[in-house]
C-alpha positions as CSV (number, residue, x, y, z in Angstrom):
1,M,-34.2,-73.6,11.1
2,K,-34.1,-70.2,9.4
3,D,-30.9,-69.3,7.7
4,T,-29.4,-66.2,9.4
5,K,-26.4,-65.8,7.2
6,P,-27.9,-63.2,4.8
7,A,-29.0,-61.0,7.8
8,F,-25.5,-61.3,9.2
9,K,-24.0,-60.2,5.8
10,F,-26.5,-57.3,5.7
11,I,-25.6,-56.1,9.2
12,N,-21.9,-56.3,8.3
13,M,-22.5,-54.4,5.1
14,K,-24.3,-51.7,7.0
15,K,-21.4,-51.5,9.5
16,S,-19.0,-51.2,6.6
17,I,-21.0,-48.4,5.0
18,V,-21.1,-46.5,8.3
19,L,-17.3,-47.0,8.8
20,I,-16.6,-45.8,5.3
21,L,-18.8,-42.7,5.9
22,L,-17.2,-42.0,9.3
23,T,-13.7,-42.4,7.8
24,T,-14.5,-40.1,4.9
25,L,-16.0,-37.5,7.3
26,L,-13.0,-37.7,9.6
27,A,-10.6,-37.4,6.7
28,S,-12.6,-34.4,5.4
29,C,-12.5,-32.8,8.9
30,N,-8.8,-33.4,9.2
31,Q,-8.2,-32.0,5.7
32,K,-10.3,-28.9,6.6
33,T,-8.3,-28.5,9.9
34,E,-5.1,-28.7,7.9
35,Q,-6.3,-26.0,5.5
36,I,-7.3,-23.7,8.4
37,T,-4.0,-24.1,10.2
38,E,-1.9,-23.5,7.0
39,K,-0.1,-20.2,6.9
40,P,-2.1,-17.8,4.8
41,N,-0.8,-16.4,1.5
42,V,-0.4,-12.7,1.5
43,I,-0.9,-10.3,-1.5
44,I,-0.4,-6.5,-1.2
45,V,-1.6,-4.5,-4.3
46,F,-0.1,-1.0,-3.9
47,I,-1.2,1.8,-6.2
48,D,0.7,5.0,-7.0
49,D,-1.0,8.4,-6.5
50,E,-4.5,7.1,-6.3
51,G,-6.7,9.3,-4.1
52,Y,-9.1,8.5,-1.3
53,G,-12.0,9.1,-3.7
54,D,-10.8,6.9,-6.6
55,V,-12.5,3.6,-5.7
56,G,-16.2,2.9,-6.2
57,C,-17.0,2.1,-2.6
58,Y,-15.2,5.3,-1.5
59,G,-17.3,7.4,-3.8
60,A,-15.5,7.4,-7.2
61,T,-17.5,8.8,-10.1
62,G,-16.9,8.7,-13.8
63,F,-15.6,5.1,-13.8
64,E,-16.4,1.8,-12.1
65,T,-14.3,-0.5,-9.9
66,P,-16.5,-3.7,-9.6
67,N,-13.7,-6.0,-8.5
68,L,-12.5,-3.7,-5.7
69,D,-16.1,-3.1,-4.7
70,R,-16.7,-6.9,-4.6
71,M,-13.5,-7.2,-2.5
72,A,-14.8,-4.7,0.0
73,A,-18.2,-6.5,0.1
74,E,-16.3,-9.8,0.9
75,G,-14.0,-8.2,3.4
76,M,-13.3,-5.0,5.3
77,R,-12.5,-1.4,4.2
78,F,-11.0,1.3,6.4
79,T,-12.0,4.9,6.5
80,N,-9.1,6.2,8.6
81,F,-6.2,4.5,7.1
82,Y,-2.9,6.4,6.5
83,S,0.1,5.9,4.2
84,A,3.4,6.1,6.0
85,Q,4.2,9.4,4.4
86,A,2.6,11.4,1.6
87,V,5.2,10.8,-1.1
88,C,6.7,7.8,-3.0
89,S,9.9,6.4,-1.6
90,A,9.1,7.3,2.0
91,S,5.7,5.7,1.8
92,R,7.1,2.4,0.4
93,A,9.9,2.3,3.0
94,G,7.3,2.6,5.8
95,L,5.0,-0.1,4.3
96,L,7.8,-2.7,4.0
97,T,9.6,-2.0,7.3
98,G,6.8,-1.0,9.7
99,C,8.6,2.3,10.5
100,Y,7.9,5.9,10.1
101,P,10.2,6.6,7.1
102,N,12.2,9.3,8.8
103,R,13.1,6.8,11.5
104,I,15.1,4.8,8.9
105,G,16.4,7.8,7.0
106,F,13.9,8.1,4.2
107,S,12.2,11.3,3.0
108,G,10.5,12.2,-0.2
109,A,11.3,10.4,-3.4
110,L,14.7,9.0,-4.5
111,F,16.0,10.0,-7.9
112,P,18.2,8.2,-10.4
113,W,21.3,10.1,-9.3
114,D,20.8,9.2,-5.6
115,T,23.3,6.8,-4.1
116,V,21.2,5.7,-1.1
117,G,18.5,3.1,-0.5
118,I,17.0,0.8,2.0
119,N,19.5,-0.3,4.7
120,S,20.4,-4.0,4.8
121,S,19.9,-3.8,8.6
122,E,16.1,-3.1,8.2
123,W,13.7,-6.1,8.3
124,T,11.1,-6.1,5.5
125,I,7.8,-7.9,5.3
126,A,9.4,-10.1,2.6
127,E,12.3,-11.1,4.8
128,M,10.0,-11.9,7.8
129,L,7.7,-14.1,5.7
130,K,10.6,-15.7,3.8
131,E,11.9,-16.9,7.2
132,Q,8.5,-18.6,7.7
133,G,9.0,-20.6,4.4
134,Y,7.1,-18.2,2.1
135,T,8.1,-17.8,-1.6
136,T,8.2,-14.1,-2.3
137,A,7.9,-11.8,-5.4
138,C,7.7,-8.1,-6.3
139,F,6.2,-7.0,-9.6
140,G,6.1,-3.2,-10.1
141,K,7.7,0.0,-8.9
142,W,10.3,-0.4,-6.2
143,H,11.7,3.1,-5.5
144,L,13.9,2.2,-2.5
145,G,17.2,2.5,-4.3
146,W,18.1,1.4,-7.8
147,Q,21.6,0.0,-7.3
148,K,21.9,-3.8,-6.9
149,E,22.4,-3.8,-3.1
150,F,19.1,-1.9,-2.7
151,L,17.0,-3.9,-5.1
152,P,14.2,-6.4,-4.0
153,L,16.3,-9.6,-4.4
154,Q,18.6,-8.3,-1.6
155,H,15.7,-7.6,0.7
156,G,13.7,-10.8,0.9
157,F,12.2,-11.2,-2.5
158,D,12.9,-14.3,-4.7
159,E,11.6,-12.6,-7.9
160,Y,11.4,-9.1,-9.2
161,V,10.2,-7.4,-12.4
162,G,9.6,-3.7,-12.5
163,L,10.8,-0.1,-12.6
164,P,13.4,0.9,-9.9
165,Y,11.8,4.4,-9.5
166,S,8.9,6.6,-10.8
167,N,8.0,6.4,-14.4
168,D,8.4,10.2,-14.9
169,M,12.1,9.9,-14.1
170,W,13.1,9.5,-17.7
171,P,14.5,11.8,-20.5
172,N,11.2,12.0,-22.3
173,S,8.3,14.4,-22.4
174,N,5.5,13.3,-20.1
175,V,3.0,14.8,-22.6
176,T,4.2,13.6,-26.0
177,G,6.7,10.9,-25.0
178,E,9.4,12.3,-27.3
179,R,13.0,12.3,-26.3
180,L,14.1,15.6,-24.9
181,P,17.5,17.3,-25.7
182,E,20.3,16.4,-23.4
183,G,21.7,19.0,-21.1
184,K,18.4,20.6,-20.3
185,G,15.9,19.7,-17.5
186,R,14.4,16.3,-17.8
187,G,16.6,15.6,-20.8
188,N,19.4,14.9,-18.2
189,Y,17.7,11.9,-16.8
190,P,19.0,8.4,-17.8
191,E,16.8,6.1,-19.9
192,L,14.1,4.4,-17.8
193,P,15.1,0.7,-17.1
194,L,12.8,-2.3,-16.7
195,I,14.6,-4.6,-14.4
196,V,14.2,-8.4,-14.1
197,G,15.9,-9.8,-11.1
198,N,19.0,-7.6,-10.7
199,E,19.6,-6.9,-14.4
200,I,18.1,-4.4,-16.8
201,S,15.9,-6.3,-19.3
202,E,14.9,-3.4,-21.5
203,R,14.4,0.4,-21.6
204,I,11.0,2.2,-21.4
205,T,11.4,4.8,-24.2
206,S,7.9,5.8,-25.2
207,L,4.4,6.4,-23.9
208,K,3.5,3.1,-25.7
209,D,6.0,1.3,-23.5
210,Q,4.3,2.9,-20.5
211,D,0.9,1.6,-21.7
212,K,2.0,-2.1,-21.2
213,L,3.1,-1.8,-17.5
214,T,-0.1,-2.6,-15.7
215,T,-0.8,-5.6,-17.8
216,L,2.8,-6.8,-17.6
217,Y,2.8,-6.7,-13.8
218,T,-0.6,-8.4,-13.7
219,E,0.5,-11.3,-15.9
220,K,3.6,-11.8,-13.8
221,A,1.5,-11.8,-10.6
222,V,-1.0,-14.4,-12.0
223,D,1.8,-16.6,-13.3
224,F,3.5,-16.4,-9.8
225,I,0.2,-17.5,-8.1
226,N,-0.2,-20.4,-10.5
227,R,3.4,-21.6,-9.9
228,N,3.2,-21.3,-6.2
229,A,-0.3,-22.6,-5.4
230,K,1.0,-25.5,-3.2
231,N,3.2,-23.4,-0.9
232,P,2.7,-20.2,1.1
233,F,3.7,-17.1,-0.8
234,F,3.9,-13.3,-0.4
235,L,3.2,-11.3,-3.5
236,Y,3.8,-7.5,-3.6
237,V,2.4,-5.7,-6.6
238,P,3.3,-2.0,-6.4
239,H,1.8,-0.7,-9.7
240,T,3.5,2.1,-11.6
241,M,0.1,3.7,-12.3
242,G,-1.6,6.1,-11.7
243,H,1.6,8.2,-11.6
244,I,2.1,10.5,-14.5
245,P,2.8,10.0,-17.4
246,L,-0.4,7.9,-17.4
247,G,-0.3,4.6,-19.4
248,V,-3.2,2.3,-20.2
249,S,-3.6,-0.7,-22.5
250,D,-5.8,-0.6,-25.6
251,K,-8.4,-2.8,-23.9
252,F,-9.2,0.1,-21.5
253,R,-8.4,3.2,-23.4
254,G,-11.4,5.4,-23.8
255,M,-13.6,3.1,-21.6
256,S,-14.4,5.6,-18.8
257,E,-16.3,8.8,-18.5
258,K,-13.3,10.5,-16.7
259,G,-10.8,10.4,-19.5
260,M,-7.4,8.7,-19.3
261,Y,-7.2,8.7,-15.5
262,G,-10.5,6.8,-15.3
263,D,-9.2,4.4,-17.9
264,V,-6.2,3.7,-15.8
265,M,-8.2,3.1,-12.7
266,M,-10.4,0.7,-14.6
267,E,-7.4,-1.3,-15.7
268,I,-6.1,-1.4,-12.1
269,D,-9.4,-2.7,-11.0
270,W,-9.2,-5.3,-13.8
271,S,-5.7,-6.2,-12.5
272,L,-7.1,-6.8,-9.0
273,G,-9.8,-9.0,-10.6
274,E,-7.3,-11.1,-12.5
275,I,-5.4,-11.7,-9.3
276,A,-8.6,-12.6,-7.4
277,A,-9.6,-14.9,-10.2
278,A,-6.2,-16.7,-10.1
279,L,-6.8,-17.3,-6.4
280,E,-10.2,-18.8,-6.9
281,E,-9.0,-21.0,-9.8
282,N,-6.3,-22.4,-7.6
283,G,-8.5,-22.9,-4.6
284,L,-6.6,-20.3,-2.6
285,K,-9.2,-17.6,-2.0
286,D,-10.2,-18.6,1.6
287,N,-6.6,-18.8,2.8
288,T,-5.2,-15.7,1.2
289,I,-5.0,-12.3,2.8
290,L,-5.6,-9.9,-0.1
291,I,-4.8,-6.2,0.5
292,F,-5.4,-3.1,-1.6
293,T,-4.1,0.3,-0.7
294,T,-2.1,3.3,-2.2
295,D,1.1,5.1,-1.5
296,N,-0.3,8.6,-1.0
297,G,-3.0,10.9,-2.2
298,P,-3.5,12.4,-5.7
299,W,-1.2,14.7,-7.6
300,L,-3.9,17.3,-8.0
301,N,-2.0,19.9,-10.1
302,F,-2.2,17.5,-13.0
303,G,-5.9,18.1,-13.3
304,N,-7.6,15.5,-15.5
305,H,-4.6,13.2,-15.2
306,A,-4.9,13.2,-11.4
307,G,-7.2,11.4,-9.0
308,S,-9.6,12.6,-6.4
309,A,-9.1,13.2,-2.7
310,G,-12.8,12.5,-2.1
311,G,-13.5,15.7,-0.3
312,L,-10.4,15.7,1.8
313,R,-8.1,18.7,1.8
314,E,-5.1,19.0,-0.6
315,G,-3.2,16.0,-2.0
316,K,0.1,14.3,-2.4
317,T,3.2,15.8,-0.7
318,T,1.1,17.6,1.9
319,T,0.2,16.5,5.4
320,W,-3.4,17.5,5.0
321,E,-5.8,14.6,4.9
322,G,-5.9,14.4,1.1
323,G,-2.2,13.7,1.1
324,Q,-2.0,10.8,3.5
325,R,-5.4,9.3,4.2
326,V,-5.9,6.6,1.6
327,P,-8.2,3.7,0.6
328,F,-7.5,0.4,2.3
329,I,-9.4,-2.8,1.6
330,I,-8.5,-6.2,3.0
331,R,-10.1,-9.6,2.4
332,W,-9.4,-12.9,4.2
333,P,-12.6,-15.0,4.2
334,E,-11.5,-17.3,7.0
335,S,-11.1,-14.5,9.5
336,I,-12.4,-11.1,8.4
337,P,-16.2,-10.6,8.6
338,P,-17.5,-9.7,5.2
339,G,-19.0,-6.3,4.3
340,T,-17.6,-4.5,7.3
341,V,-16.3,-0.9,7.6
342,C,-13.7,0.0,10.2
343,N,-13.5,3.6,11.3
344,K,-10.5,3.1,13.7
345,L,-7.0,4.6,13.0
346,A,-4.6,2.3,11.2
347,S,-1.5,2.8,9.0
348,A,0.6,1.1,6.4
349,I,3.3,0.7,9.0
350,D,1.0,-1.6,10.9
351,L,1.1,-4.3,8.2
352,L,4.4,-5.8,9.1
353,P,3.6,-6.5,12.8
354,T,0.1,-7.6,11.9
355,L,1.3,-10.1,9.3
356,A,4.1,-11.3,11.7
357,A,1.5,-12.1,14.4
358,I,-0.7,-13.9,11.9
359,S,2.1,-16.0,10.3
360,G,4.0,-16.6,13.5
361,G,6.9,-14.5,12.1
362,S,9.5,-12.7,14.1
363,L,10.3,-9.0,14.3
364,S,13.8,-7.7,14.2
365,E,15.5,-6.1,17.2
366,N,15.2,-2.7,15.5
367,K,12.4,-0.5,17.0
368,I,9.4,-0.2,14.7
369,D,6.4,2.1,14.9
370,G,3.7,-0.2,13.6
371,V,1.2,-2.1,15.8
372,D,-0.7,-5.3,15.4
373,I,-4.2,-4.4,14.1
374,G,-5.4,-8.1,14.1
375,S,-8.1,-7.3,16.6
376,L,-9.7,-4.9,14.1
377,L,-9.5,-7.4,11.3
378,K,-11.5,-9.8,13.5
379,G,-14.2,-7.2,13.8
380,D,-13.5,-6.1,17.4
381,F,-14.1,-2.4,16.9
382,N,-14.0,-1.8,20.7
383,A,-10.2,-2.4,20.4
384,E,-7.9,0.6,19.7
385,P,-4.5,-0.8,18.8
386,R,-3.4,2.7,17.4
387,N,-4.5,6.0,18.7
388,T,-2.0,8.4,17.1
389,I,-0.7,9.2,13.6
390,L,2.4,11.3,13.0
391,Y,2.4,13.4,9.8
392,Y,6.1,13.8,8.9
393,L,7.2,15.2,5.5
394,G,10.2,16.7,3.9
395,E,13.6,16.0,5.4
396,N,12.3,15.5,8.9
397,N,9.4,17.9,9.4
398,L,6.7,17.1,11.9
399,N,3.7,19.0,10.4
400,A,0.8,17.5,12.4
401,V,-0.3,14.8,14.9
402,R,-3.6,13.1,15.1
403,K,-4.8,11.5,18.3
404,G,-8.2,9.9,18.3
405,N,-10.6,12.1,16.5
406,W,-8.5,15.3,16.9
407,K,-5.7,16.5,14.6
408,L,-3.3,19.3,15.6
409,V,-1.6,21.0,12.7
410,L,1.7,22.5,13.5
411,P,3.3,25.6,11.9
412,H,4.9,24.6,8.6
413,T,5.3,25.5,5.0
414,Y,3.7,23.6,2.1
415,R,2.9,23.9,-1.5
416,S,-0.9,24.2,-2.0
417,Y,-3.0,22.9,-4.9
418,N,-5.5,25.7,-4.4
419,T,-4.9,27.1,-7.8
420,E,-5.6,26.3,-11.5
421,P,-4.4,22.8,-12.3
422,G,-2.8,21.7,-15.6
423,N,-4.4,19.2,-17.9
424,D,-3.6,16.4,-20.4
425,G,-0.2,15.6,-18.7
426,H,0.8,19.2,-18.0
427,G,1.3,20.1,-14.4
428,G,-0.1,23.3,-13.0
429,R,1.8,25.5,-10.6
430,R,1.4,25.2,-6.8
431,I,1.3,28.0,-4.2
432,R,3.8,28.2,-1.4
433,T,1.6,28.5,1.7
434,V,2.5,29.0,5.4
435,V,0.7,27.7,8.5
436,E,1.8,30.3,11.0
437,E,0.0,29.2,14.1
438,P,-1.2,25.8,15.3
439,E,-4.6,24.7,14.1
440,L,-7.0,22.0,15.6
441,Y,-9.5,20.0,13.6
442,N,-12.2,17.5,14.7
443,M,-11.8,14.6,12.2
444,M,-15.1,13.1,13.1
445,R,-17.1,16.2,12.2
446,D,-14.7,17.9,9.8
447,P,-12.6,15.5,7.8
448,G,-12.2,18.2,5.2
449,E,-10.2,20.3,7.7
450,Q,-12.2,23.5,7.1
451,Y,-13.0,24.7,10.6
452,N,-10.1,25.4,13.0
453,V,-11.5,25.0,16.5
454,I,-8.3,25.5,18.5
455,E,-9.6,28.3,20.6
456,Y,-12.4,26.1,21.9
457,H,-10.4,23.0,23.0
458,P,-7.2,24.0,24.8
459,E,-7.3,20.7,26.7
460,K,-7.0,18.8,23.4
461,V,-4.1,20.9,22.3
462,S,-2.2,20.1,25.5
463,E,-3.0,16.4,25.2
464,I,-1.7,16.2,21.6
465,M,1.4,18.4,22.4
466,A,2.5,15.7,24.7
467,E,2.6,13.3,21.7
468,V,4.4,16.0,19.6
469,E,7.2,16.4,22.2
470,K,7.6,12.6,22.4
471,A,7.9,12.4,18.6
472,R,10.4,15.2,18.5
473,N,12.5,13.6,21.2
474,E,12.6,10.3,19.3
475,L,12.7,11.4,15.7
476,G,13.4,15.1,15.6
477,D,11.6,18.0,13.9
478,L,13.2,20.3,11.4
479,N,10.3,22.8,11.8
480,I,11.9,23.7,15.1
481,G,15.5,23.2,14.0
482,Q,15.8,19.8,15.5
483,E,17.5,17.7,12.7
484,K,17.3,14.3,14.4
485,G,16.0,12.7,17.6
486,S,17.5,10.1,19.8
487,E,16.2,7.1,17.7
488,N,16.8,7.8,14.0
489,R,18.6,5.2,12.0
490,E,20.8,5.7,8.9
491,I,19.5,5.1,5.3
492,G,21.5,2.6,3.4
493,K,24.5,3.9,1.6
494,L,26.6,2.4,-1.3
495,K,29.5,0.4,-0.1
496,N,32.9,1.5,-1.4
């Protein structure tokens, strides 16, 4: 009789191998499922005074931004994305709270002598994500109040290193860096503090000190990613640059064809590359939402120390497109189709509700103005989560409203850049200019706002004026003497 034991062993061995393979495959599938269902990390890199035309994929010339271009190729870039307002503090307030800044009492830029800041009753992106178990950090320019109760650690962030306001708010020359005499102009400013947590760590007292800021924030960001690779995190990197006075490290000084401003943009691109590399090294790329945008358009009267609006009209502190339309690039490999361009309207105020929807976070009971743009991020360009943009500026001035492809510019006064700029750190003068009658522009055909077509489309004027009246009722409009609307909230004030 033939011995069947070897065959039996072989069959069992085959079954064992199959079982091992199936077990391994199932474990791999389960592991992949766990990775997909994990809450995504969130990183927002926020640049100061960088224009619409200051990124390679948006048409920059004179310098290259390979890391940002790669990010756009791997993700999505928007062509009709707007900052919350065309100036520093207001823009940041809108980004973090999902509100038009004037709704929460913010306008313009806060100064070192101001005693107001972000109200503790407002709900920030950091607070929303922290409630979901995220570790949070901010490395860079804050500008939402410099006193302790207004600083990041009191508004949802676990860590903070950076400047409490703009880097030109110091008692030094923006051209030479030398200390100016007290009692005259800029010489009355306090010394510029670098804050760690809630305490002043050192003072920024020279242009050489300014040169180190981009690298400092980048190193802090990379270290934070390395330390928090095993738990969900929110990292906010609001760079000080390219606000004047420009600062750049030796590794990028003289590297561009566009002088110091180009050098600064190249270092910012390097910073983004370092952050992206840290994600890859920690296996976090696929499950991290990486966002790049800017606070407002370029400060054009600084000439070769300013950026480019990329063909858009005017720049920072105006409500023409060059002041408020900004680059926006977002990458999230698990969800966002690569290499896509979105032409739909979106705004920085939309990030809070969008990230809340993605993370399962909650919104506060306070009314916000942002909308969830998650449908656009998935590539559904038939969706239209937002169809209007309000262009507020100054104390509470409604200067324009965009609806769809049409923008109605309302009568207002602004300071135009249509004159000779300064150079090498010197600012040129600006011209007081008045828009005396409403003007209408077709943003699809005329993004440079050169051709007023109001006489040809009275029906569009009527349609947008309905949005104007709604905004005035809710938020007011000083252009018509209406200081507040029915839904404004107070800015935070120092407690006695």
